N, C-alpha and C positions, 0 to 999 in steps of 0.2 A: 500755843506759839512754838514754832520750830525754828531753830537756828542753824545757820550755814556759814561756811568759809569757802569762798571761791572768788576768783577774779581773773580778768585778762590784762590788768594793768595795775599800776601802783596807786590805787585809791583804797578806800576802806574795804577790806576783804570780807568783813563779817556783816551779815544781814539777817532779818527774820521774815517769816511769813506768818500772818495772823489770820484767825478764823478759818483755817483749813480743817475740814472734818476728815479724819483719817480712818474711819471704821471699815471702809471697803477696800479691798486689795485686788488688783488685776493680776492674778497669778500667772496667766498665760504669757503676758508680756513682760513680767517682772525681770527675768534674766537680762533681756535686751535693754530694758530701761535702766537697770542698775549698772550695766557695763558702760553705757553712754554717761550716766551720772558720775560714775568714778572717773571716767576719762576727762570730763569737763572740769572736775574738781581735783585733778591730779597735782596741781600746784597753785601756789598763791604768790604772784600770779602764774598763769600758764599762758601758752601761745594761742592766738586766734587760729581757727581752722583756715585751710587754704581759701575756702569760699569767703570767709569774713575778711581775710587779708586782701582779697580782690576788691572788696568794697571799702575797707577802711585803711588799707595799706599794711606794710609789715612793721607794725608799731613797735614790736620787740627789738627791732634793729635800730630804732631811733636813738640819738645821743641822749635825749632827755627821758627815755623810757623809765628809768629807775627814779626819776624825780617824783616826790610824793605830791598828791593832790588829795587832801583830806576834807571830808564833808562836814559842814556845820551851817547853821542858819541863825539869823538874828530874830526870828519869829519866836514868840513864847510858846513852848510846847503845851499841848492841851491835855493836862492831867485832870481827870474828872473825880475819881474816887480814891486814887492810890495814895496821895499825900494826905496823911491822916491829921485829925484834929478833934475838937469837942463840938459835935453837931448840936448838942442841947444848948450850949452857951454861945454857939456860932463863933467859936474861937479857934482859929487855924494859924498858929504861929509859924509852923513850918511852911505852909503855903504862902503866908505873907512874906517870909524870908525869900522864898523862891520867886514869887511874882513881883515883889516890890523892891526889896533891898538889892537883889542881884542886878537887875537892869539899871537901877538908879544910882547905886553906890560902888559898883565894881569897876567903873570906868572902862579902860581899854579891855578888861577881861570880862565885861558883861556877857560876851558871846558864850561863856561857859555854861550859861543857863541851859542851852540846848544839849550840852554834853553830860549833865548831871543825871544820874539814875536815882529816883526816890524809892525808899522802902525796899532795898535790896538785901537779901540774906547774906550773912557773913561768909557762909560756905560758897555762895556764888561768886563772891568777890575773890576769894583765895583759890577757888578751884579744888579745895580739899573737903572731903566729907568727914569733918570733925564732929563727933557726936555731942560734944559740949556746946556746940553752937547751932544745933538744929533749930530752925524757926527763929533764929536771932537776927533781927534786921537792924540796919542803920538808916538814918533819915535820908542822907544823900551821899552819893559816892561819885567822885570824878576820877575815872580810870587813867586818863591822860596825865594826871599829876599825883596819882596814888594818894588821894586826899578823901577822908571821911569827914563830913560835917554833921554834927549831932545838935539838935534843938532840944535841950534838957528842960524837964519840968512839965512835960506834956502829960495830960491825964491818961492817955492810952498806954503810956509807958509805966506810970505809977501803978496801974492796975494789974500789971503782968507779974504774977507771983513767981513764974519760972524764969524771969529775966536774969541773965548773968550780969554780975556787977560791971559797972562802967570801967572800972580799973582793969578788970580781967580782960574785957573785950579790947580795951586800948592797947594793952601790953601784947595781946595775941596778935593784933593787926600790925603793931609795930614790928614784931618779929618777922612779919612778912614784907616789911619795907613800906608800910602804909601808915601815914600820919592821921591822927584824929584831932580835930579842933571842935571844941564844944561852946556852944552859945546857949545861955539859959533864957527861958521865957521871961524871967525878971529883967534881964538885960534888954530884951526886945521891947518890953513894956516901958521901961524908963529911959530908953534910948542910949544906954551905955555899952551898946554892942560894937561901937566903932573900932574899939581897940582889937576886937576879935576879927573884924573885917580886914584891918590892917595886917593882922597875922596871916589871914588867908591869902591876901594879895602878895605878901612877901613870899609865901610858899609857892604861889603860882609863877612868880618871877624866876624861880629856880627851874621851872619847866618851860620857860619861854621859848626855847629852841624848837620844841615840838608844838606848843600851842599857837605859835605864829602861823603854822600851816592852816589851822582852823580860822584864825582871824582873817587871813588872806581870803579864804573862801567866802566868809561873811561879807567882806568888803566888795568882793566881785559881784555878789548877788545884789547888794544895796546899789552899787553903781552900774549894774548891768554890764559888767566888763568881761564876761566870759568869752574868750577867743574861740574862733572856729577850730583851731588846732586842739584846744583843751576839750572842747565838745567831742571832737572826732577821736582823740587818742586817750581821753580820760573818762569822760562821762558816758559816751555811747557804749564802749566796750563793757563798762561796769553794768550799765542797764541791761545789755544783752545777756550777759552771763546770769544775772539775777532772774531775768524773765525766762531763760532756758531751764534753770533749776525749778522755777515755779511750774513750767510746762510739764516737766518730768513728774513732779508731785501730782499734778492734775491728772495725768495719765495713770499714775500709780493707783490713785484713789478713785478712779472711774468718773471723775468730773468730765474727762474727755475720752473718746475712743477713736480708733482709726477708721471706723466705718460710718462715722457721722461728721457733719460739718462742725468746724470750730468757730464759735462766735464770742467775741471779746468786747466788753464795754469798759474802757480804761480812763481813769482820771490820772494823768501824769502831771505832777507838780513841777516838773522841769520840762522845758521845750526840747525834746530829744527826738529828732526826725527819724522815723521808720525803725525805731529800736525793736518794737515788737515783731514787725514783719521780718526783719533781718534775723532775729532770734529763731523764729519759727522756721524760716527757709533753711537756715543752717542746721537746725536740729533734725529736720526731716531728711537731710542728706546723711547725717550720722545714722539715723534709724534705718534708712533704706539700705545703706551699705551693710550694716550689721544683720538686718533681716535677710539680705541676699546671702551673706556668708552662712547664716544658720539654716535658712529654709530653702535656699537655692531658687528663689523667685523674687520678683520685685514687690516692694511694699506698695499696697494701695493707699496713696496719700489722700488725706482729707482736704477739702476746700476750706478756706478760713476767711473770716470777715473781721475786721478790726474797726471799732469806733473809738476814737480817742479824743480827749479834750484836755486843755490845760487850765480850764476855768471851773473851779469847784462848783460854782452856782449853776453851771450847765450840765453837771454830772448827775444823771438820774438813773439809779439802779433799776434793772429790768429782769424779768424772769426769762427772757429770750436769749440771754448771753451771760457769760461769766463776768461779774462785776469786780474790777480790780482797782484799788487805790494804791498808786505806785509813786514812790519818792526815793531819791538818793540822798538829798540833804536833810530830810526829816528823819528823826529817830523815833522808834516806836514809843507809843504812850498807851493809855487804856481807852483811847477814843474808839478803837475797834469794837468795843463792847456795845457801843450805841448803834453800830451798823453791822450787825452780825451776818447779813447777806452779802457783804462786801469783803473780798480778800485783801488784806493790807500787806504791802511789801515795803519794809522800812530798813534803814541802816541800824545796826546794833551799836551799843554804847562802847563796847570793847573793840578797839581798832588795832591793837598790836597783837599779831598772831601768836607770838611766843607766850603771851599772857592767856589768850583764848583762841584756840583753834577748834572749831566745832565739827570739823570734818570727821566723818566715820565711813569706813568702807561699807557700801551697800552690797549685801551678799545673798546669794541663793545657792542652790546646788550648781556646781560648775557645768559648763556647756560642752557637749561633744559636737563640734562644728562639722565633722565628717568632711574635712577639707580635701579637695582634689586639685589637680593641676589647673583646672579652669578657674579656681578661686584665687589664683596668684594676683591678678590685677586688683581685686578687692582688698586683699591683705596689704598690697602696696599703697592703697589709699590710706589705710591706718598708719602704716609706716611713714608716709609723707606728712600726714596731718599731726602725728604725735611727735615724731623724731626728726622731721624735716629731711628725710632721705627718700628720694623719689623712687628708688628700686633696691631690690635685695642684692647683696653680694653673693657670689657663688657659694652654694652650700647652706645658706641661711634658711631658704624656704623649706627644704625637706625636713630640717630639725623643727622649725616652728609649726609646720602643718602636722607633723607627727604628734607633737605635744598638744596641739589644739584638738586633736582627735582622741585625747584622753588616754594616751599610751605612755608607759614609762619609756623614756627616750635617752639615748646616749648620742651626743653630738660631738663629732671630731672636726675641728676646723683649724687651719693654720694660724699661728700667732699673727695677730693683726687682721684676722679674718672676720671680726665682728661677732665674737661668741656672746658678748653680753646681750646684744639685741635678741639673741635666740631664746633668752628667758624673759627679757623685759616685755617684749610684745605679747607673748602668750599670757603673762601675768596680768597685763592691762586689759586683755580681751576676755578675762574671766570675771564674773561677779564674786570675787573672793579675795581673801587675804593670802599672801605668799611669803615664803622666807627663802633666803639664799645662804647656804652654808659656805663659808669662805675660809681658806686655810691661813691666809696672811692678812694682818691688819692693814698694811699699806695698800693692799688690793682693795679692801673694803672702802677706805677713804677715797681712793682714786675713782672707783665706780660710782660712789655716792656723789663726788664732785662733778663727774661727767654728766650724770643724770640731772643734777640740780641745774647745770648749765643749759640743759634742754627744757628747763622750767617744769620738771617733774620733781616736786619738793615734798610730797607727802610720803616720804620714805625715811628710813633712819638706819643706824648701825648700832650694834652693841659690842663693845670691846672693853678689855681690861684697862685701857688707857683713860677711860671716862672716870670722873669722880663718882663715888658710890651713890650719891643722891641722884646725880644726873642719869646714871645707868638704871637705878630703880625706876625713875620717872619714865624713861623710854620703855622699859619692860612693861610697866603699867599701861602706858599708852598703847603698846603693841597688843596687850591682852584685851584692851577695850576697843580695838579695831580702828585705831587712828592712823595706821600706815598701810599703804598698798603692799609694800613688802619691806622686809628688814634684813640686813646682812648680819649674820650670826657666826661666831666662831664655833667650831665643832665641839669644843669643850662644853658649851652651854648644855648640850643634850645629856651630859653626864651629871647634871645638877637636878635633884628631884623637884625643887620648887619651879625650875624653868619648865620641866616636863608638865607640871600642873598648869602652868600658863598656856601651853599648847593645847592641853585638854579643855581648858576654859574657852579658848578661841574656837575649837572644834564644836563645843556645846552651843556657843552663842552666835557664831558666824559660820563661815566655811573656809577651808584652805584648799586651794587648787593644786599648787605645786610646791614640792620641796626641791629647790635647785641646789645641786652640789657642784659648785664651781671648782675648776682644776680637780676634776673627779679622779684623776690618776693618783692623788694623794691617798685615796681610800684603800689602795692595795699595798700590802706588805712587800710586794714585788717592785713597786714603783720607786724611781730614784728620788721622789719627794715625799715618800711615805710619812704619814703623821699618826703617831700613836692615838691621838684624840679622835681619828676617824674610825677607830675600831668600834664595831658594834653600832655605828651611826645609822646605816640604812635599816638595820633590824629594829632599832629603837624607834625611828620615824614610822616604820610600818606598824609597829605596836600602837603608836599614838594615833594612827589614822583610823577614822571610821571605815567600815567595810560596806561594799555594795552587795547586791543580791548574789553575786558569785564569790563572795567573801574576799574579794580583791580590795586592797586599800584605795580609798577615794583620793588621798593625797598622792599625786603622781610625781615620780622622780623625773627631773631633767638633769642629766649629768653632762658636763661640758669640759673639754680639754683639747689642747692642741696635739698632744702625743699620748699614745698608750701602747706599751709593748703587748705582745700577744697574751702573756700571762696576766698583765694588768687588766687588759680588756676582758679576759675571761673572769677575773675577780669581780669586775664591775658588773658584768652580766649576771654573775651568781648573786651578788649583793642586792641587785635590783630585781631578783627573780620572784620575790613574794613566795607564793606556794608552788611555783613551777620550779623545774630543775635549774633553769637559767633563762634570762631574757632572750627572746627570739632575735635572730640576726636582723630581721626586717626592721627592728626598732633602733638599730645602730645606723646613724646617718653620717656619711663622710663624703669628702670631695673625691672626684676621680683624678684631680690634678692638684697636687700639694705645692706646686712651685710657687716660690715667692720671687717673681720676676724682677722685683725692684731691689733685690739684694744681690750683692757680689761677695763671694767668699775668697779668702786668700789665707793659705797655711804657710807660715814663715818659720824656717828653721833658725832658731836663735842660738844654736850651739851651746846651750846651757846658760846664756847670759841674757835673760829676759829684760832685765832692768835697762840695759843700754839699748836693746832692740826696740823697746816700747818708747823710750825718750826719742830715739831717732825717728821712729815711725810718726809720733805726734808732731815732731818738728817739721817733717816732710808735709804732713797734712796742713799744718799751720801755714807753711810757705806756699803751697799749691792750691789749697781750698779754703783758706781763711778760717780754719778751725781754731778754736780757743780765743781768737782775736775778737770775735763778735758773738752775739747771743743767738744767731740764726741757726747754728748747728750745735748739737749736744752729742756727747759720747758716753758710753758705759764700759768700764773695765771690770771683768769678772775674775775674781781670784778664787782659788780652791778653798781657802779658809780665812779666818779672822786675824790670827796672830802669826808672828814669825815673818821671815823675809818675803814669803809669798802671800802674806796676809793683806787684806784690804786696808787695814789701818796703817801699816808700814808703807805700803805702796803709795797711798794717798799723801802721806806726810812727805815722802820723798818728792813726789811730783809737785807738791805745793811750794817747795823751796824754789822750784823753777817757774811755775805758773801761779803766782801768789793770788789767793782768794778766788781761784777758779776751779778748784778741785775739792770735792767732798767725799765722804766715805759713808757706807751703810752696811750694817751686818745684823744678823739675828741675835748674836750674843755680844755682851760688852767686851770690847777689846781689853787686853791686859798688857801692862808695861813691866819691864824688868825692874827689880829692886836690887840695889847694890849696897854692900856694907860701906859706910862712910870711911872707915878706918882702913880696911884692906882693899877695897874697890872690887871685891868678889861679888858675884851674882848670888843672891840669897833667896830669891823667890820672885813672884809676880803679884801684881795687884790691879784691880779694875781701874780703868782711866776715869770712870765717873760712877755715880750711884745709879741704882735702878730707875728711880724717878727721873733723874737727869737724862738718862739713856732713852727712856720712853718719850720724853719731850723732844730730845734731840732727833729721834727718828722721824717723828711727825714733822718737825721743822724742816729737816734736810730734804724729805720727800716733797714738801710744799715748795721749798726754795728751788729745787731742781726742776720741778714742773714749771715754775715761774721764771726759769732761765737765769737764776741768780748764780748758778754754777754751770759751767760748760761741760764739766767732766765729773762723773761720779764713779768711785771705786767701790765695788760691792761684792758680797757673797751672793749665792743664789737666792738668799732670803729677800733680795730686792726685786720688785717689779714683775712678779708672775702676773701677767695680764695688764700691766700698767700701760695706760694709754697716753703716751707723750709723742706728739707727732713730728717733733724735729730732731729725733735721735737718728743721726746719720751714721754713727760708727759704734761697733761693738768690738772689744778687744778681749780675748781670752788669755789670761796669764797662765797658760798651761792647758793641758787637755781637760775638758769636762769629763764627767763620769760615763757619758753615753751619747749616742747620736741624738736621743730624745732631749738630753740636757742641753746640748749644743743648739739644737733647733729651737728649744724654748727660749734660751737666753739670747742668742744671736737674733732671734725673731723680734726682739724688742726694738730693733732698728727698723726703719722704713714703714712706720705705721700710719702713713698718710693715705688718704683715699685716692687710689689710682684712677678712679673714674673721673676725677676732676682734671680738667685740661692742664692746669698749672702744675700738676704733680706727675704728669706722664713721663717726663724725662729724669725725674729725681732717682738717685741711686743711693742705697745704703750699703756701707762696706763693713763686712764682718771678718775680723782678723783673728787667727789662732796662732799664738806664739808657741811653737812646738819644739821640745827638746827630745830628740830620739834617744832611746837608751844606749848607754855606752857599755853596759855590762854584757857578758857573753851571751850570745843568742840562745845557747842551750838552756840557760836559766829562764829566759823570757818564754821559750817554747814550753818548758816544764810548767811555768805558771799558767799558760793558756791551754794546756792539755785538758780535754774535757773531763777527764777522771781525776784531776788534781783536787784533793780534798781541801776543806777550809783550813785544817791544821797544817797541811803542806803549804798552802798559801801564806800562812802566818810565818812558817819557818823560812820560806824564801824571802819574805819581806824583811825579816829579822837579819838574814844573811846580807841583804843589800844595805840595810841600815839607812843612813842619811846620804849615801852616795847615789841613790837612785834618782832618775829624772821623772818625766811626766807620768809614765805608767806606774812606776813604784810609788810615787807620791799619792796617786789615787788609791792604790792598793793599801798603802799605809793608813790613809784616812778611813778606809772601809774596815780594816781589821781592828783598828783601835776602837772603833765604836761597837765592837762585838765582844761578848763574853765567850769563854770556852763553853763547850757543851756540858762538861762535867759541872761547871759552876752553875749554869742555868738549871741543870738537872737537880742539883742539891737545893737551889732556891725554891723550885716548884714543890719538891717533897717537903721542904721546910714550911712552906705556906700551908700545905695540907695538914701536916703534923700539928702546927701551932693554932690554926684558925678554923679548919674545916668543921662544919656541923651540918649533918645531913638534913636536906630539905629545910634549911633555915636561913634567915638573913642575918649576917654577922657584920658588925662594925669593926673594921681593921684600922687601928690607929697607926699612923706613919711612925710615930715614936716606938710603938711595940715592934713593928717590923724591923726598925733600925737596931733596936736593942737585941732582939732574938735572932735576926738574920743578917744584920749589918748591910741592909740595902735601903736605898732611897725610894721615894714614892714612884719615880718613873719606872724603876726596875720592878717594883711591886706590881704596878699596873700591867707591865708586860707579862709577868707571871700569871696574873689573874686572866689576862687574855688567852695565854696558852691553856689554862684550865678550862676556859670556855670552849676551846677547840676540842678538848678532851671530853666535853659534855659534863664536866664537874661543876662549872659555874654557868648559870643561865643569864644573869644580868649583873651589872654593877654601876654604882653612881658615886659621886664624890662631892664634897663641899669645897674642894680646892683650898682647904685650910689645913686639915689635919687628919683626914680619914677617908676610907672608901666604905661604902655599904655594899656588901657582896651577897648575892642570892646564890647559895650553894644548892647543888642538885643531889647526886648520888655518886657512890664509888662502885656501883654495880659493874662487874667486869664486862659483861656482854654490852652494856650501854657504852662503856669506854671504847671497846673495840669497834663498835658501830660508828661512834663519833669520829674516831681517828680515820676510819675507812671512808666515811662520808667526806671528810676534808681532803684527804690525799687523792682519792679517786676523781675528784673534780679536775685534777691536773693530770693524773696518770690513770686513765679509766680501767686498765687491765691489771692493775696491781692487786695481788692477793695479800691483804693485810695480815690475816691470821698466819700465813706462812712466813711473812716478813718478821712478825713479832716472835715467832718461834726461834729465829736466828739471833735474836738480841740476847746478849750475855748479861741479863739481870734476873733477879729472883722472882718477882711477882708480876702479874699481868699489868698492874698499875705502873710499875717501874719500867716494864718493857715498853708500854705505850708512850710514856713520857719520853724515854730515850729515843725511841723510833721517831716520834713527832719532832723532837728537837734536831736529831740528826738529819732527817729528811729536809726540814726547813733550812737548817744551816747550809747543808750541802747544795741545795737547789738555789737558794738566794745568793750564796757565794758564787756558784757557777754562773748564775744570770748576770751578776755584777761584773765578773771578770770577762765574760763573753761580750757583754755590752761594751766594755772598755776596749777589748780586742778589735771589735768592728770599727770603732772610731779611730783607734790607733793605726789600723791598716789603712783607713781612708787618708789619714793625714800623711802617713809615710808615702803613699802612692799619689799624693796630690799633683795634679798637672795644670789644671785651670779651673776658673770658677764655674764655667758651664758644665763640665763633666762632674764636678763635685756636687752641684745642685741636682744633676740628673740622678746621682746616687742617692741623694736625700729623697727625691721623688719616688724612686724605686722602693726605697725602704718603707716609706709611709703609705704609699698609695694602696687603696683598696680596690683591686682589680680581680678579674676572674681567676688569675694565677694565685692571688692572696687566698681566696676562698678554697681553692684546690689544695694549697699548702696546709691550711687549717684542717681540711678534711683528712689529709695524709697524716698529720700529726696525731689526729684523734682516732684514726682507723689503721692501726699498724700493719694489717695484712692485706690491705687493698692496693697491692703492688701494681695492678694495671694502671692506676692513676699516676704512679711514678714516671711511667714511660710516656704518658700523655703530656706531662709537663716538659719532658725533653724532646718534644716535637712540636713545631709550629706549622699549622696547616699541612701536616704529614711531612714536614721538611725538618732536617737537623738544623738547630739554631746556629746563627752566625755568632761571631765573637762579641759583638755589641749586645745581642740578645742574652748570651751567656753571662755577660757582666751584670745586666739588669737582674737576671735570675739569681745570680750570686748575692746581690744586695737584698733582694727580697727574702732569700733563704736566711741571710745573716740575721734578720730581725727575728725569725722563728727560732733559730738556733739559741738565741738569748733566753728563750723560754722553755725549750725542749732539749734536755741533755741527752736523753736516751731514745729519741724517736728513730726507729730503724729507717723509716722512709726518708726523713729529713737528712739523716746521716748519709744514706745512700746518695741522695740528690746532691748534697754539698760536696761529697767526695768526687762524684762523676763530673760536676761542673768545674771544680778546681782542676780536675785532670784535663778537661777540655781546654782550660785556660792556661795550661802549663804551670799550675800552682799546686801540684799534687803533694809537695812536700810540706805545705802549709798545715798547721794543726787542724784545720778544718777540711783538709783534703784526705790524704791516704789513711790517717788514723780513723776518721769517721767512716770512710768507705769500708775498711776492713772490719770495723766494729759492726757495721750493718750486715756484712757477709756472715760474720759469726752468729748474730742474732737470727738471721734467716735459716742457717744450718740447724740451729737449736729449736726454733719454734714453728717453722713451716713444715707442712707434711711433704712427702716426697714428690707428689704430683706438682705441688706449687713450686717447690725448688727447681724441678726440672723445667717448668714453664718460664720461671724467672730467669734462669741461666740462659735459656734459648733466646729470650727477648734481649737480654743484656748482650749476648754474643752478636746479635744482629745489629743492635744499636752501636756497638763498638766498631763496626765496619766503617763508620763515618770519621773515626779518629785518625790522627797521624800514626806513622809506624812506631815512633817512640811511645806515644800514648797507648797504642795497642799492646805494646810489650809490657808497660806498667800495669795496664788493666789485666792482662793475662797472668802476670806474676802475682797480683793480689788475689785473683780468683783461685789460682792453683794452690795458695796456702790452705784454703778451706775445701777445695774440690780438686785435688791433684789428679784425679782420674780423668778429668776432661782437658788436661793440658795439650795432649796430642791433637785432640779435636780443635782446639783454639789455634794451635800452630798451623794446622792444615787450613783452617777457615781463613785465618789472617795472612796465610802464606809467610809465616815466620818460622822457618825450619830451625833457626838458631835457638828458638825457645826450648828445643829439646836437647841442646848440647849438654846441659847439666844432667838431663835424664839419661842420655846415651853414655855420658862419662860415668854416671853411677852404675849403669848396667855393665859397662865394660869392666869397671872396678870389681863388681860382683862376680863377673865371669872369670876374671883373672884370679880372684880369691878362690872360686870353685875349682879352677884348673890346678891351682897350687895344692889344694887339699887332695884332688885326685892323684896328682903327681906323688905326694907324700905317701898316700895309701899304697900306690903301685910300687913305690920304692921299698916299702916294708915287705911286699910280697916277694 
C-alpha cells in the first residue's frame, strides 16, 4: 500500500493505492513522470490546471473554497482479518465492539466507525521511529479525536512476551497528546462497559467542531443531498487528482505505456461524472508540454477507453483492462487482499496534513532541457498553469532558460522585476529537491507567504526564530525529501550536522539547484556583504556530486537587482567551480533597467530632515490621501538604528503625530539612553527589549505592515530586501544611502505592482531623498574623494569633521566605525596563528579562549579565519553557533602563502606582481609581509570602493534636475550594453588603448553632451571597483574635460594619473601612437578644453607642447615657454656681459 498527499480542494488530502505492484520501473519516462507528479502534488490543495478550470471553473477563487468537506460513510467497513481475536474459541471481542457496540451505542457519533483504524502501530500513530515501540500496536485509533481505544484481556495480547506494559504505552501516547481509554473483555462479557462508552463519548464531544464535518458528510449520503456545487467543487477535483496520481504510478511501473491504448474498468462508489476522462485529458496535456520542452517534438498520445459503473454487482474484473475500485468516502481496509487483481484507491484515515503529510519529492537526475527561444511559449504554459501568470516579465526568460540548460547562472533584474520566479519555475521543472540561501529572515517569510498564496505549500524555511523542536522537525523533513525547496540562512552551511543532511539528500534523492538570493551579499565588496556568505559557494560545491567532467551537479542560480563590477566579478569567481571564472554568457541581465512606474525627487533639507519629512508627509496626506487610508503604504529608510537619525527615534517622533500608523524595523535591537535619577546625567544605554521579544516583534511588524495595519514603516536597510508588497507608493531616504546600488535596492521597494495589468498602468511610485549637502569646506570633501586617499586618511578626515558633518560624512563615519585599523587586524591574525595553528590538523577554537587570549569576539575571530583562508592557511571551517569554530588548518609554507595571496589579488588586478609588492612591505617574515599586504590591499580597495560609490550618488543628488534625467542616470549606471562590456575589457586589459578611443567615438563621430553624460555614469560604476585602471582613469578624465567638469576629482587627477602610468609602462611606439590619437581626438574640444588638455599632456610630455600649440592653433600655449626662453637668454646675456666686463 502506497500513501499520498495531494488535492485540488479542501477535502481529505490523504489517500492510498492498494495492490499496486512496483517491481518494474519505466526509466526512460521517469524524469518527465516525476516532474509532473511533483507539480500536481506541489500543494495541499493546489490550483487546477487551466484546462480543468475551463471544465470546472476557477474553484480556488470561490468564496467557499477554503470550507472543509471531509469524507465519511455510515457503512460498516469490511475488515476481514485485521481485527484480531481468538479463532479457536471463535471469540472476537474487539470485532464485536467495532461492529456491534459502536453503531448501536455511540448514538450521534456512530459514524466514527468508518474513521477508526484497527491494529495500527504506535510509531505510525506518532510519526516517530521509537525503537521501544517497534511492532507495538493498539486495537483502535481515531486520529480526528486523538483517541486510542484498547480492548484488554484478549488472548493474542497475553501471549506477546515482548509487549510493552500498558502503563508505559499510555504515558508515551499521552506525551504526544493522545488519550487512551481501555475496556476489558470482562466488561464486554458482563455488560459493564457502558461507563467506558460514556467516557469515550465525552472525549468525542471535545472534538465536536471537527467531527461535525464528517457527520455532515454521512447525513448527505444517507439523505442523498449532495449538491451539484459540492460535486463540482469538492468531489470531482478530489477524484481527478487521485486518479492522476494513480495514472502516474501506472506509467511509472509499466502498467501503461504511451505506445499502447489505455483500457480502464472502474468501479466508482460515488457518482462522479467524467472524473477519469478529465484526469486523463489533463494529464496528457501536462505530459505533452513537458515532452515537447525536453524532446522538441510532440508526444504520441495513446487512445483510451473507460468502462465505469457505480454498481458493485455489475463490476466484473477483466484481463483486457486495468481494474480499479475507486472511492472517496470509503477508507482502506484489508478487503483488497481478497481481490488482488483489482487496484483499490481509498481515503486514508489521517486527514490533517500537519499530522500526516505523505508527500515526498520524486527525484531522478536533473534534466538538461536545452531550451531555445522557440520554447518560450511552452515555458509560459507552465508559468500560467503553476503561477497564474500568462507571460514572462522582461528578463525572466533568459535567466530561467539558462538555468534549465543546467548552467550556473547569475540573474540581474530590477527590483520588482520578478526575481523569485526565476528560481521557482526551474526548481519545479526539475525532478529534484532544491534549496534557497537567503540573507534576511524577513525575506524568507515573505517569499514563503507569497508562494503559499499561489498554493505551492510543500516548501518550508529554516530560521533561528523557530523553536528548536520545530526547526529540527523541518530539517528532518527536508532530509527525508518532503519539500520541493527550502529557504535556508547562509549560516546553516557552517554547521557540520547540516552539511551531513545535504549529503544525505544527495545520497537518497537529487538536488538540482542551489539558489543564492540577493547574491551580491556574497562579495566582500558589496554594500550588503554578509560574513556568513564567506566560503558558501565553495562549501556547496564540495557537497555537490560531480558529473563526468568533474563539474558539480548542483547548479548555482544567483539573483540580485544590483551588482557593482567587483561584486559581479566576485560572484563569477565564486561560481567558477574548476574554471577561472563563470563565463559572461551565463550572466543574464536586462538591456533596460528603467522602472517607469517610479519617480525620483531629491530634496535639499538644509540639514533639517525632521521638519522636511513631516512637511512632505502632510503634503502627501492632503493631496494623495496618504496615511489616511490603507490603500497606500510608505517606507522611510534611515542610515542606522539609534540616535536622531535612527529608525527607532524617527518612528517614535512620527507616531506622536500619526498615532498607531507608524512602525519601525531594524536588524539590531534599538537602545535607549539611561539617566542618573539623582543628577539627570546620561550614564549609558540599554536595549528597549529582550532578544526573544525583538525576534517576535520583527515577525509581527513585517506581517502587520504587509497586511496594511501600518501605513508607514521606518526601517534600516535590514528590512525588505526583495519584499513583495504591492501597495508601497512612497519611499523616503532620511539622508544619502551608501551607494547608487543601495538607493536602487531600497527605493525599488515601491511600485511593485504588475504593470502589465490595465488597472496598474497609470500608477506612480514616488521615491524621495532628503539630502543635506555638506557645509564643510570643499577642500576637505575633495581630499576625502581623491582616489589615492588612504583608509587612515579617511578616518582622520572623519574625526576632523566630527558630528558636524552632514550626509556624506555620516556615511563615512558609519563605514570607518565598522572597521578595525590594519595594525589591529594584523595582530589578531598573527595571534590566531600563534595560539591555535596546528599544521594539517583540525582544531577546535573556543570563543572564550579567543576572548581570553586575543580579546576578540566570535565575529572578529571568524573574519580572521576568513583572512587566513585567503592566505591558504585555512582550508575550511564550521561552527556550532554556540561556543566554537572547527578550523581545518593547512600549512605555513611560504611559497604556498605567496601563491594564495597572488591568486586572490590578481583576480582583481591581473597585472600585479605580488612577489615584488611583498618585498616592499616593511615586515620581517614572508608570513607577516603576506598578512600585511593582504590587509592593506583589502582595506584600501574596499575603502576606495565605498567612498567612490558614495561620491557617485552624492554627485547625482547635488546635480539633481528632474526625475526623468535622474532615472536615465540610473539606467546608464546599471545597463549591460556594448559599452559596458568594452569598459570591462578596458579595465582588465590596461594596454589595449585602441579600445579607449573607440569608446570616445560613436559611429566615427565625436559624442554629443548627452552621450558624454551617459558615458560618465557608466564609467562611474567601473571607477567604484577599479582605482588604478589606466584606461578608465583616462576615459573618466577626458569625459569630464568634455563636460567642463575637469576640476572634479574624477577629472584632471585621473587623467594625469593615466598619463603618468602610460609614460612609465608603455613602450615608445605605443606612447607615440597614443599621443597622436589623443591629439586628433582633442580637435573636437572647445578652445578652453584644448588648452586644459595640452597643459596636462605637457606635464609629462613637454617636448610636444609646440606641436600641440600649432595643431590646435593656440600660440599662447607657448607664452610660458617663450618667457622661460627669454629669461634664459637674458641670464646668458648677463653672464656674457659680466665675463666681457672682466676682460
